[in-house]
C-alpha positions as CSV (number, residue, x, y, z in Angstrom):
1,M,-11.5,-6.7,30.2
2,S,-9.6,-7.8,33.2
3,L,-7.6,-10.3,31.2
4,E,-6.8,-7.6,28.6
5,I,-5.5,-5.3,31.4
6,I,-3.4,-8.0,32.9
7,G,-2.1,-9.0,29.6
8,L,-1.0,-5.5,28.6
9,I,0.7,-5.3,32.3
10,V,2.5,-8.6,32.1
11,N,3.7,-8.4,28.5
12,P,6.6,-5.8,29.1
13,F,7.9,-8.0,32.0
14,I,7.8,-10.9,29.7
15,N,10.0,-9.1,27.2
16,V,12.4,-8.1,30.0
17,A,12.6,-11.9,31.1
18,A,13.4,-12.7,27.5
19,F,16.3,-10.4,27.3
20,L,17.7,-12.1,30.5
21,V,17.0,-15.8,29.6
22,I,18.3,-15.5,26.1
23,L,21.5,-13.5,27.3
24,S,22.4,-16.2,29.9
25,K,21.8,-19.0,27.3
26,I,24.3,-17.5,24.9
27,T,27.0,-15.8,27.0
28,K,28.5,-16.1,30.6
29,I,27.7,-12.7,31.4
30,K,26.0,-12.3,34.8
31,H,22.6,-10.4,35.0
32,T,23.9,-7.2,37.0
33,C,21.4,-5.3,38.8
34,F,22.4,-2.4,36.3
35,F,21.6,-4.5,33.2
36,V,18.2,-5.5,34.7
37,A,17.6,-1.7,35.4
38,V,18.4,-0.8,31.8
39,C,16.0,-3.6,30.6
40,F,13.2,-2.4,32.8
41,G,13.8,1.2,31.7
42,L,13.9,0.5,28.1
43,E,10.8,-2.0,28.0
44,I,8.7,-0.5,30.8
45,I,9.6,2.9,32.1
46,I,10.1,5.0,28.9
47,P,7.3,3.3,27.1
48,F,5.0,4.2,30.2
49,I,6.4,7.8,30.0
50,I,5.6,8.1,26.4
51,A,2.2,6.8,26.8
52,F,1.5,9.1,29.7
53,L,2.7,12.2,27.9
54,G,0.7,11.2,24.7
55,H,-2.5,11.1,26.9
56,V,-1.7,14.3,28.7
57,F,-0.7,16.3,25.8
58,S,-2.9,14.5,23.3
59,F,-0.3,13.5,20.6
60,E,0.3,10.3,18.6
61,I,2.6,8.0,20.5
62,S,3.4,5.5,17.6
63,F,6.4,7.7,16.1
64,P,8.3,8.2,19.6
65,S,7.5,4.4,20.5
66,Y,8.8,3.2,17.0
67,T,11.8,5.4,17.4
68,L,12.7,4.1,20.8
69,S,12.5,0.5,19.3
70,F,14.6,1.1,16.5
71,F,17.4,2.6,18.6
72,L,17.1,-0.1,21.4
73,P,20.1,-2.2,20.1
74,L,22.3,0.9,20.4
75,F,21.5,1.4,23.9
76,I,22.3,-2.3,24.7
77,V,25.6,-1.9,22.6
78,W,26.5,1.1,25.0
79,Y,25.7,-1.1,28.0
80,F,28.0,-3.9,26.7
81,C,30.9,-1.7,25.6
82,R,31.1,0.5,28.6
83,V,29.8,-1.6,31.6
84,E,30.7,-5.1,30.5
85,K,33.7,-3.9,28.7
86,I,33.1,-6.0,25.5
87,K,34.6,-5.5,22.3
88,K,32.7,-3.2,19.9
89,N,32.2,-5.7,17.3
90,Q,31.0,-8.3,19.7
91,S,28.7,-5.9,21.6
92,F,27.0,-5.1,18.3
93,L,26.7,-8.9,17.3
94,L,25.2,-9.6,20.8
95,S,23.0,-6.6,21.1
96,F,21.4,-7.1,17.6
97,F,21.1,-10.9,18.1
98,L,19.2,-10.3,21.5
99,C,16.8,-8.0,19.8
100,L,16.1,-9.8,16.5
101,S,15.6,-13.0,18.6
102,I,12.9,-11.3,20.5
103,D,11.4,-9.0,18.0
104,S,11.5,-11.0,14.8
105,S,10.1,-14.1,16.4
106,T,7.2,-12.4,18.3
107,T,6.3,-10.6,14.9
108,F,6.7,-13.9,13.0
109,F,4.2,-15.6,15.4
110,S,1.9,-12.6,15.6
111,V,1.6,-12.8,11.6
112,I,0.8,-16.7,11.8
113,I,-1.3,-16.7,14.6
114,S,-3.4,-13.6,13.9
115,S,-4.2,-15.0,10.4
116,V,-5.5,-18.1,11.9
117,L,-7.6,-16.5,14.6
118,G,-8.6,-13.5,12.6
119,D,-8.3,-9.8,13.2
120,D,-11.6,-9.4,15.2
121,F,-10.6,-11.8,17.8
122,V,-6.9,-10.5,18.1
123,A,-8.3,-7.0,18.7
124,Q,-10.8,-8.1,21.2
125,Y,-8.2,-9.9,23.1
126,M,-5.1,-7.9,22.2
127,G,-3.3,-8.0,25.8
128,L,-3.7,-11.9,26.3
129,F,-2.9,-12.5,22.6
130,L,0.5,-10.5,23.0
131,T,1.2,-12.3,26.3
132,C,0.8,-15.6,24.5
133,I,2.7,-14.7,21.6
134,N,5.9,-13.4,23.7
135,L,5.8,-16.7,25.8
136,I,5.7,-18.8,22.6
137,S,8.4,-16.9,20.9
138,L,10.6,-17.0,24.2
139,F,10.3,-20.9,24.3
140,F,10.9,-21.3,20.7
141,M,14.0,-19.2,20.6
142,V,15.4,-20.9,23.7
143,K,14.8,-24.3,21.9
144,V,16.3,-23.1,18.8
145,I,19.5,-21.8,20.6
146,D,19.8,-25.3,22.2
147,I,19.7,-27.0,18.9
148,F,22.2,-25.0,17.3
149,D,24.4,-24.7,20.4
150,F,24.7,-21.1,19.8
151,R,27.3,-19.5,22.1
152,I,28.9,-16.1,22.1
153,D,32.0,-17.3,23.8
154,Y,33.0,-19.3,20.7
155,L,33.1,-16.0,18.6
156,K,35.9,-14.4,20.7
157,R,38.4,-16.4,18.7
158,S,40.1,-14.5,15.8
159,F,38.9,-17.3,13.4
160,F,35.4,-15.7,13.6
161,K,36.5,-12.0,13.3
162,S,35.6,-11.5,9.7
163,Q,32.4,-13.5,10.2
164,I,31.3,-11.4,13.2
165,L,31.5,-8.1,11.0
166,M,29.8,-9.7,8.3
167,I,26.8,-11.1,10.5
168,S,26.8,-7.9,12.4
169,S,26.2,-5.8,9.2
170,L,23.3,-8.3,8.1
171,Y,21.7,-8.1,11.5
172,A,21.8,-4.2,11.4
173,M,20.1,-4.4,7.9
174,N,17.7,-7.2,9.0
175,W,16.7,-4.7,12.1
176,L,16.2,-1.9,9.9
177,I,13.9,-3.7,7.4
178,L,12.1,-5.4,10.3
179,N,11.2,-1.9,11.8
180,L,10.4,-0.6,8.4
181,S,7.8,-3.4,8.2
182,H,6.4,-2.4,11.7
183,W,5.9,0.9,10.5
184,I,4.1,0.3,7.2
185,S,2.0,-2.5,8.8
186,N,0.0,0.5,10.0
187,I,-1.0,1.3,6.3
188,K,-3.9,-1.1,5.7
189,H,-3.0,-1.4,1.9
190,F,0.5,-2.6,2.8
191,N,-0.3,-4.8,5.8
192,S,0.1,-8.3,3.9
193,F,3.6,-6.9,2.4
194,S,4.9,-5.8,5.8
195,S,3.8,-9.4,7.2
196,M,5.7,-11.0,4.3
197,I,8.9,-8.9,5.0
198,A,8.7,-9.6,8.6
199,T,8.6,-13.3,7.9
200,I,11.5,-13.0,5.5
201,C,13.6,-11.2,8.4
202,F,12.8,-13.9,10.9
203,L,13.8,-16.6,8.5
204,A,17.0,-14.6,7.7
205,F,17.9,-14.5,11.2
206,L,17.4,-18.1,11.8
207,S,19.7,-18.8,8.7
208,T,22.6,-16.8,10.6
209,L,22.4,-19.6,13.3
210,V,22.9,-22.2,10.8
211,T,25.9,-20.4,9.4
212,F,27.6,-19.9,12.9
213,K,27.1,-23.7,13.6
214,D,28.7,-24.7,10.4
215,S,31.6,-22.3,11.0
216,R,32.0,-23.6,14.6
217,E,32.0,-27.2,13.3
218,K,34.7,-26.1,10.6
219,Y,36.7,-24.4,13.1
220,E,36.5,-27.5,15.7
221,K,37.6,-29.7,12.9
222,E,40.6,-27.6,11.9
223,E,41.6,-27.3,15.6
224,R,41.5,-31.2,16.0
225,L,43.5,-31.5,12.9
226,R,46.1,-29.1,14.0
227,Q,46.5,-30.5,17.3
228,K,46.8,-34.0,15.7
229,N,49.5,-32.6,13.5
230,L,51.3,-31.1,16.5
231,N,51.1,-34.2,18.6
232,S,52.6,-36.2,15.6
233,F,55.3,-33.7,15.2
234,D,56.2,-33.7,19.0
235,F,56.3,-37.6,18.9
236,R,58.7,-37.6,16.1
237,N,61.1,-35.0,17.8
238,I,61.0,-37.4,20.9
239,L,62.0,-40.3,18.7
240,M,64.7,-38.2,17.1
241,K,66.3,-37.4,20.3
242,L,66.2,-41.1,21.4
């Protein structure tokens, strides 16, 4: 029982750490105290208040908890736009990327590992299970970001503007579907269906990293070719002057 309590306490702190670690991997934005406070508020303080009020007034906390989770990217968008002064389209992309990288990966690994361990084992050691899942997901996403060398700074170039809009829309749709899968997972009849949807959402999210990598390589290739042509043109001009 002590491990269960420790797991439930540690788990939100791992989520906050995941936000900070992944943000530092994909952008040069510094971790301000205000951003850390926002993460703690959204992941720890507000859920605690909801749970406390639910206990005091005896109401079901699942709906307000799911609602908070659903609107989480918009709170982060507000922070990036207002505090970090990042452009709105880049803020949307960065916010949904952070949320999907954490939520979709934890859901995916939860589905896979719980199917191996069994529902009874997971229910008995829920706190410890969630802690392990979050750590596995964090290490996995850090490794994936390194493999695809994904950096938001690349996307500030005008070459990627249309792609940012398209991927941001896909992320928003992915986030909506992923949260719907969370909601219907509470219905026993749709549990397997929700797991399938969550898996598809995770794979769709990973596919966008492949798309960004291909686009970046295409951009770099065009830049090298443009620079080569520019150097050749300058060299011809020098010869003509001679």
